[in-house]
C-alpha positions as CSV (number, residue, x, y, z in Angstrom):
1,X,33.6,128.8,241.5
2,X,31.6,130.7,238.5
3,X,34.5,132.1,236.6
4,X,35.8,128.1,236.3
5,X,33.3,127.2,233.7
6,X,34.0,130.2,231.7
7,X,37.7,129.6,231.7
8,X,37.2,126.1,230.7
9,X,35.2,127.3,227.6
10,X,37.8,129.4,226.6
11,X,40.6,127.4,226.8
12,X,38.5,124.7,224.8
13,X,37.7,127.3,222.1
14,X,41.6,128.1,222.0
15,X,42.9,124.5,221.7
16,X,40.2,123.9,219.1
17,X,41.1,126.6,216.5
18,X,44.8,125.8,217.0
19,X,44.1,121.9,216.4
20,X,42.5,123.4,212.9
21,X,45.6,125.5,212.4
22,X,48.1,122.8,213.3
23,X,46.2,120.2,211.1
24,X,45.7,122.8,207.6
25,X,49.3,123.3,208.1
26,X,49.9,119.7,208.0
27,X,48.0,119.1,205.3
28,X,49.5,121.9,203.2
29,X,53.2,120.5,203.8
30,X,52.0,117.0,202.9
31,X,50.2,118.0,199.3
32,X,53.3,120.0,198.6
33,X,56.1,117.5,199.6
34,X,53.7,115.1,197.4
35,X,53.8,117.3,194.2
36,X,57.0,116.1,192.0
37,X,59.6,119.4,192.0
38,X,60.8,120.6,188.9
39,X,62.2,123.4,186.8
40,X,60.4,126.6,186.5
41,X,58.4,127.5,183.6
42,X,59.9,130.3,181.8
43,X,56.7,132.9,181.1
44,X,56.8,135.8,178.5
45,X,54.1,138.0,177.2
46,X,51.8,138.2,174.3
47,X,49.5,140.7,173.1
48,X,45.9,139.0,172.7
49,X,42.6,140.9,171.9
50,X,40.9,142.6,175.1
51,X,37.2,142.9,173.0
52,X,35.9,140.9,169.9
53,X,37.7,142.5,166.5
54,X,36.4,142.3,163.4
55,X,37.3,143.1,159.6
56,X,38.4,146.5,159.2
57,X,38.7,147.3,162.9
58,X,41.5,149.9,164.4
59,X,44.1,148.4,166.6
60,X,44.0,150.5,169.5
61,X,45.6,150.2,173.1
62,X,41.8,149.9,174.2
63,X,40.9,146.9,172.7
64,X,44.4,144.7,173.4
65,X,46.2,143.9,176.2
66,X,49.4,141.8,176.9
67,X,49.2,138.9,179.2
68,X,51.7,136.4,180.5
69,X,52.3,133.6,178.4
70,X,54.5,130.4,178.8
71,X,57.9,131.3,176.4
72,X,57.9,127.7,175.1
73,X,54.3,128.1,173.9
74,X,54.0,131.2,172.4
75,X,52.5,131.4,168.9
76,X,54.7,132.1,165.6
77,X,53.9,135.4,164.3
78,X,53.2,136.7,167.8
79,X,53.6,140.1,169.6
80,X,55.2,141.1,173.0
81,X,54.6,144.4,173.4
82,X,52.0,146.9,172.6
83,X,54.2,149.1,171.0
84,X,54.8,146.8,168.3
85,X,51.3,146.8,167.2
86,X,50.5,150.6,167.6
87,X,52.4,154.0,166.7
88,X,51.1,157.3,166.9
89,X,51.7,158.4,163.0
90,X,50.4,155.3,161.1
91,X,47.4,152.9,162.3
92,X,46.9,149.3,161.9
93,X,43.8,147.3,160.7
94,X,42.1,144.2,161.5
95,X,42.1,141.5,158.6
96,X,40.3,138.4,160.2
97,X,38.3,138.3,162.9
98,X,39.6,137.5,166.9
99,X,37.8,136.5,170.1
100,X,38.9,138.1,173.2
101,X,42.0,136.5,174.8
102,X,43.1,135.2,171.2
103,X,46.9,136.2,170.1
104,X,47.0,138.8,167.9
105,X,49.3,137.5,164.8
106,X,51.0,139.2,161.9
107,X,48.7,137.4,159.6
108,X,45.9,138.7,161.2
109,X,46.5,142.5,160.9
110,X,47.8,144.8,158.2
111,X,51.0,146.7,158.3
112,X,51.3,150.2,159.3
113,X,49.7,152.4,157.6
114,X,47.3,149.5,155.4
115,X,43.9,149.2,154.5
116,X,41.4,146.4,155.2
117,X,41.2,145.5,151.1
118,X,40.5,141.9,149.8
119,X,43.7,141.6,148.4
120,X,45.6,141.8,151.9
121,X,43.8,138.4,153.2
122,X,44.2,136.7,149.7
123,X,47.1,133.8,150.1
124,X,50.1,134.5,147.8
125,X,49.4,131.3,145.7
126,X,45.6,132.1,145.5
127,X,43.2,134.2,143.1
128,X,40.0,135.5,144.2
129,X,37.2,135.0,141.3
130,X,33.4,136.3,141.9
131,X,30.5,134.2,140.5
132,X,26.8,135.4,140.0
133,X,24.2,133.3,142.6
134,X,20.8,134.1,143.4
135,X,18.6,133.5,146.4
136,X,18.3,129.5,145.1
137,X,21.7,128.7,144.0
138,X,23.4,130.8,146.8
139,X,21.7,128.5,149.5
140,X,19.1,131.4,150.2
141,X,21.7,133.5,151.4
142,X,23.0,131.4,154.6
143,X,26.6,131.5,152.6
144,X,28.6,133.9,154.7
145,X,32.6,135.3,154.5
146,X,34.9,132.5,156.0
147,X,32.3,129.7,155.2
148,X,33.3,126.5,152.8
149,X,31.2,125.6,149.7
150,X,31.0,123.0,147.4
151,X,30.7,124.2,143.7
152,X,28.4,122.3,141.5
153,X,28.2,123.0,137.5
154,X,24.8,122.0,135.6
155,X,25.5,121.7,131.9
156,X,24.0,119.9,128.8
157,X,26.4,117.5,127.0
158,X,23.6,116.4,124.5
159,X,20.1,117.7,123.5
160,X,17.7,117.5,126.4
161,X,20.3,115.9,128.5
162,X,21.2,118.0,131.4
163,X,23.8,116.6,133.7
164,X,25.1,117.7,137.1
165,X,28.8,117.5,138.3
166,X,30.7,118.8,141.4
167,X,33.5,121.4,139.6
168,X,35.3,122.6,142.9
169,X,35.0,121.2,146.4
170,X,36.0,122.6,150.0
171,X,36.1,126.3,148.5
172,X,36.7,129.3,150.9
173,X,34.1,132.4,150.4
174,X,36.1,135.7,151.1
175,X,33.1,137.9,150.3
176,X,29.4,138.1,149.6
177,X,28.8,140.9,147.9
178,X,30.6,143.8,148.6
179,X,30.7,142.7,152.4
180,X,34.1,140.8,153.4
181,X,33.9,140.7,157.4
182,X,33.3,137.2,158.4
183,X,31.4,138.8,161.6
184,X,27.9,138.7,160.1
185,X,25.4,136.0,161.8
186,X,22.4,136.6,159.4
187,X,21.6,135.1,155.9
188,X,21.3,137.7,153.2
189,X,20.4,136.9,149.9
190,X,23.3,137.9,147.7
191,X,24.0,138.4,144.0
192,X,27.6,137.7,144.0
193,X,30.0,135.2,145.8
194,X,33.9,136.2,146.0
195,X,35.9,132.9,146.2
196,X,39.3,132.1,147.0
197,X,40.7,129.6,144.5
198,X,43.8,128.7,142.4
199,X,44.6,130.0,139.0
200,X,43.3,126.9,137.6
201,X,40.1,126.6,139.6
202,X,39.9,130.4,138.3
203,X,39.8,129.2,135.0
204,X,37.4,126.4,135.5
205,X,35.1,128.8,137.4
206,X,35.5,131.4,134.2
207,X,34.6,128.6,132.0
208,X,31.6,127.0,133.8
209,X,29.6,130.2,133.9
210,X,29.5,130.6,129.9
211,X,28.6,126.8,129.3
212,X,26.3,126.1,132.3
213,X,24.6,127.2,135.6
214,X,26.8,127.2,139.1
215,X,25.2,126.7,142.2
216,X,26.5,126.4,145.7
217,X,26.4,123.8,148.5
218,X,27.3,124.7,151.9
219,X,29.7,122.4,153.8
220,X,30.4,121.5,157.6
221,X,33.6,123.9,158.5
222,X,34.9,120.8,159.9
223,X,34.6,118.7,156.7
224,X,37.7,119.7,155.0
225,X,37.9,115.9,153.2
226,X,37.1,115.9,150.0
227,X,34.0,113.5,148.8
228,X,33.7,111.3,146.2
229,X,32.5,112.7,142.8
230,X,30.1,111.0,140.3
231,X,28.1,112.7,137.4
232,X,24.1,112.9,137.9
233,X,21.9,112.6,135.2
234,X,18.4,112.4,134.6
235,X,18.2,108.8,135.1
236,X,19.1,109.1,138.7
237,X,15.8,111.3,139.4
238,X,13.9,107.9,138.6
239,X,12.3,109.3,135.4
240,X,14.4,107.7,132.8
241,X,15.6,108.7,129.7
242,X,14.1,111.7,127.8
243,X,11.5,111.4,125.9
244,X,12.5,110.9,122.3
245,X,11.4,113.6,119.6
246,X,11.1,112.1,116.4
247,X,13.8,114.1,113.9
248,X,12.6,115.9,111.0
249,X,12.6,114.5,107.5
250,X,15.3,115.4,105.7
251,X,14.4,117.4,102.5
252,X,14.2,115.2,99.3
253,X,16.4,115.8,96.7
254,X,15.2,117.1,93.6
255,X,14.5,114.9,90.7
256,X,15.6,115.5,87.3
257,X,12.6,115.7,84.5
258,X,12.8,112.9,82.1
259,X,14.2,114.0,78.5
260,X,11.3,114.2,76.3
261,X,10.8,111.6,73.7
262,X,11.1,112.7,70.0
263,X,8.6,110.3,68.4
264,X,9.4,110.3,64.4
265,X,6.1,111.0,62.3
266,X,5.2,107.5,60.6
267,X,6.4,107.1,57.0
268,X,3.6,107.6,54.5
269,X,2.2,104.5,52.7
270,X,2.5,105.1,49.3
271,X,1.2,102.9,46.2
272,X,2.9,102.3,43.0
273,X,2.2,101.0,39.6
274,X,4.7,99.6,37.4
275,X,4.8,101.0,33.8
276,X,6.5,99.1,31.2
277,X,7.0,101.0,27.9
278,X,8.9,99.3,25.6
279,X,12.2,98.4,27.2
280,X,11.9,101.0,29.9
281,X,10.3,100.4,33.4
282,X,9.1,103.1,35.5
283,X,6.8,103.6,38.6
284,X,4.2,105.7,39.2
285,X,2.3,106.7,42.1
286,X,-1.2,106.0,42.9
287,X,-3.8,108.4,44.6
288,X,-3.9,112.2,45.1
289,X,-0.5,114.4,46.8
290,X,1.2,111.0,46.6
291,X,5.1,111.5,45.7
292,X,6.7,109.2,43.5
293,X,8.5,106.3,44.7
294,X,11.7,107.1,42.7
295,X,11.9,110.3,45.0
296,X,11.6,109.2,48.4
297,X,14.8,108.6,50.1
298,X,15.2,106.2,52.6
299,X,15.3,108.0,56.3
300,X,16.8,106.8,59.1
301,X,14.4,104.8,62.0
302,X,13.5,107.0,64.9
303,X,13.6,105.5,68.3
304,X,9.9,104.9,69.3
305,X,7.9,103.0,71.2
306,X,5.4,102.3,68.3
307,X,5.5,99.6,66.1
308,X,6.9,99.9,62.8
309,X,4.2,99.7,60.1
310,X,4.6,96.9,57.7
311,X,5.5,97.8,54.0
312,X,2.8,97.8,51.7
313,X,2.5,94.7,49.4
314,X,4.5,95.7,45.7
315,X,1.5,95.5,42.8
316,X,1.9,93.4,40.2
317,X,3.3,94.6,36.9
318,X,1.3,96.0,33.9
319,X,2.2,95.4,30.5
320,X,1.2,97.9,28.0
321,X,0.6,97.5,24.3
322,X,3.2,98.8,21.5
323,X,2.1,102.4,20.8
324,X,0.2,103.4,17.6
């Protein structure tokens, strides 16, 4: 009688376990039958980064691995085996940073024997141009390789009337000073920034540095669209037009001196006496130092502002008696 409860307990446990097993099998079959049947996905392999890779890192078996990848979703330029990337005689280096699990693409690594130079990461149709910056117009060192910036130019089109325009938008930063790695995450005050631009944009930057000052404006990585451009003047600062300075007086033209006026001396006043001797009449000057009137020739009148003296009255003739 004492063994009967034990047997019943063992039988109950066995039946419970069997029930759980059968229920699980039934649920598994139900779920499997509910899933739509389709063709099997063809798989391939893709080489990915095993650890974070930065600009200039050498490719080696310890930092790469091959993983299964859907053949239809294989990225263009990817590699299927490590032998395609690693050679015993020549090495390859990283040109663009990669995160763990990211496929290694041909555009992100150099060729065999290649070096990590700036020219290898520039697009064929682009150019690299360097501009000078400081702690202010360089966004206090927060501009790092891989960022995108707008470039503003400030110049004077008229005297004491500066303006600011957006010269270029969404320009990629290739390097800061002599650093081209985009793995830097701390701001560094730089003296020069290298940008990736088109040939025409390179000409604009070169000219802009000679006629004004250039400044950088850091953009969000996702904000790739161009923004509206407008020229900003002093009036937009709320201070109005700059004070106008009085123009310097022009130098007076030299005035020619007036020609000297020659005043003719006044004609001497001569008093004459008419003397008649017989049938001969003569005129004699009266007074000391006088010139006979007959010897005086008429002179042309000179231009003078003084009034012309009136001629002296002619004396009455004096009759002389016959000579004794």
